[in-house]
N, C-alpha and C positions, 0 to 999 in steps of 0.2 A: 833905201828901199828902191827896187827895181821898177820902173814905170812902164806899163803895158796897159793894154785896153782894159784888162779884168781890173787892174787896181785903180784906174781911172773911173770905172764905174763903180766900183767900192767906195770911193773917196766921194763921189758925187751922193750916193745914198746916205753916206754916213753923214755927210754935211747937212743933207735935209733934214735927217731923222734927229740928229742933235739939235738944229734950230728949232725942230718940231717940240722937243723936250723942254728947250729953255722957252720957249713960248708959252707952253702949258704950264709950266713952274711959276712963271711971271706973272700969268694970269691967276691961275688958281692955287699956286703954293701955299700961301698964308691960309687961304680959306680950307683947303685941305688939310693941312696940317692940326687947324682947329678942330674940324669936323671929327678926324680920327680920333682926336684926344676926347672927344665925348662918343662913349660906346653906344649909348641909345641912339643919338641923332646918327651917327653913323650906319648903326643897324637899321634904322628906318628909312636912311636915305638908299642904301644898297638895295633893300626889299622892295623899295619903291619901283625899282628897274626889272623886276622880276627876275628870271633866269639871267637876262644880260649882267645883273649885278655881278654874278660870279666872274664874268669877263673883265668888268669894270675894276673889281677888286685884284684879279691877277695882273692888270694893267697898273695899277697902283703899285702894286710890289716890284714889278719890272722898272717902274718910273724912279721909286726909291732907290734902287740900286744903282742904276745907272748915273742918276746925279747925285745920290746920297745927302739930300737935302733933309728928308724926311726920316726921323728914327725908324731903323728897321725893325726893332723888338716892340715898337709900340703897334706897328701893322699887324706883326705875326700875332699879338696878343688879341688885336681886334679880329683877326681871322678867326681865331678860335671863339671868340665871344659870338660870333656872327654865325658861323656854321659848326661849331663843336671841334674837339680836340683832332678827329682823324680827318674830316673834310676840310678844316682850318689849316692843319698841317699839310695836307695835298695840295690845296690852292696856292698856298704861300711857296710851297716847294717849287711848284711848276713856273710862277711869277720869279722867284729869286733866282732860279737856275737859267730861266729865258735871260734875266736881266746881266746875270754874271757872264753868260756866253756873250752877250753884246757887248760887254765891256773888254772882254777878251779879245775878241774880233777887232773892236775899234784900236785897241792898242797893237795888234797884230799887225794892221794894215798901215796905220800911222805912225807906229814906232817910237822909239825911246824918247825923242824931244817932245812928243805931244804929251806921252806919260808924265814927264817931268814938268810940264805945265799946268797938270792938275792935280800930281801927288807931290808933296813936299820934299824937298831934297832929303830931309832927314829921314823921312821914311823910305826912300829909294837907297839911302846908304845901309840902313838896317836890313834892307832885303836883298843887297847886292849878292849876297852868297847863293840865291837862289836863281838869280838873273842870268849868271855865267856859269851855271851849273847843269850838264846834261842829265844828272842824278837826283835832281831836286824835288821829284814828283812825291816822294814820301813826306819830306819836310812841308811841301806845299798842303799836301793833306792834313798834316798835324795842326799847320797853321790855322787852316780854315775851321777845324774840329774844336780848337782850345778858344772857349770864352774870352771876349775882349780883345781880341785880334781886329784890325781894320780890314775887315772881310771884303767891303765893296772895293776899297783902294786896293787890295790884294787882286783883286779879278783884273783890274787894270794891269797891274805888275804882272801877272802871270802871262799876259799877252805877249810881253817882250821875254820870255823865258822860252828855253827849247822844249817845254812840254807841248805834247800834242794836242789837237782841239779834242778830240776823243777822250784823252786822259784826264783833260781838265773837266770836261762832263761829268765824268764819273768821279772826280776828288770833289767837286763844288756840289752835287747831288748828295752825295752819300757822308761827306764830312759836316754839311751844315745840318744834314737832316735831326741829329739830336736837340740842337739848340732851338730849331724851329719847332719841333714838337713839344718841347717844355715850354715854350711861350705859347703855342697855341691849347696848350693843356690848363695853363693859367687863365686864359681867356675863357675857355669853357666852363671852367669851375666859378668864374665870376658871374657869367651869363646864367649859371644853374643856382646862383646864389650859395654855393658852398664855398664860403669865404675862407674857412680854416684850411681847406687843401689848396685854395688858391694862394692865401698867405705863406703856407708852408713852403711849396714849390718856389715861390717868388723869392723867398729869403734865402734857398739852396741856391737860386739860378743867378741871384745879385751877388752873393757869397763869390761863387765859381768866376763871375764876370770881374769883381773886384780883384780877385786872385789873379787873373788873367791879364788885367790892365796894370796892377802895380808889379807884377812879377814878370811882365811881358821881357824885360831885357835880358834876364837871369834864363829864363825860357829859351829865348832865342839863341844865347851864347852855347847853350847845350845842343840845341838843334844844330849849329854850326859845326860841331865836333862830330855829330852823326854824319856829317857831310864828307868827313876826312878819312 
């Protein structure tokens, strides 16, 4: 990485940003995870902040992407429970997109060695075909779209690929949208006590997620062939 004034400023900003996130997670991480897992308590807590609760919720989404210590799907469901399917999706998309872009920029500035320090060598080897491929944007979109893929880790990995910032913004925005909507829709139905629809969508979502998890190696091999 070429050292210049811009990179030095970026490094300083990233350093304080990361330290701030670690401090927040060390202080509130456990309590926050427990709170999000209790929909009624989480709803009461967010509503107690009034309109500021929306900003806090978006901040939680940013936090869970950058640090990926809080299960993202749980927060997305909570968003639907709090704000309904449409607004829950909107607020989650805003937070997740911002968080993904932050991951991308951190990796873009700090480079491969930093990404290797937070993402396992195994994952990096699995995705090396997009790291060194100038035409990997289509595959990157599909990886973000397919359920069960490690999307938060992929946001860091994307930062060390040739993909441009604006293109990554489009990819992460639209590829993750369907999954976020389904999670928010489940939460919305739980909030409206429409348990049958919530259970039905949950079963479908979990089935797709498990297919993505257990078939991801096969899926990635097929995606590699698309690159040739």
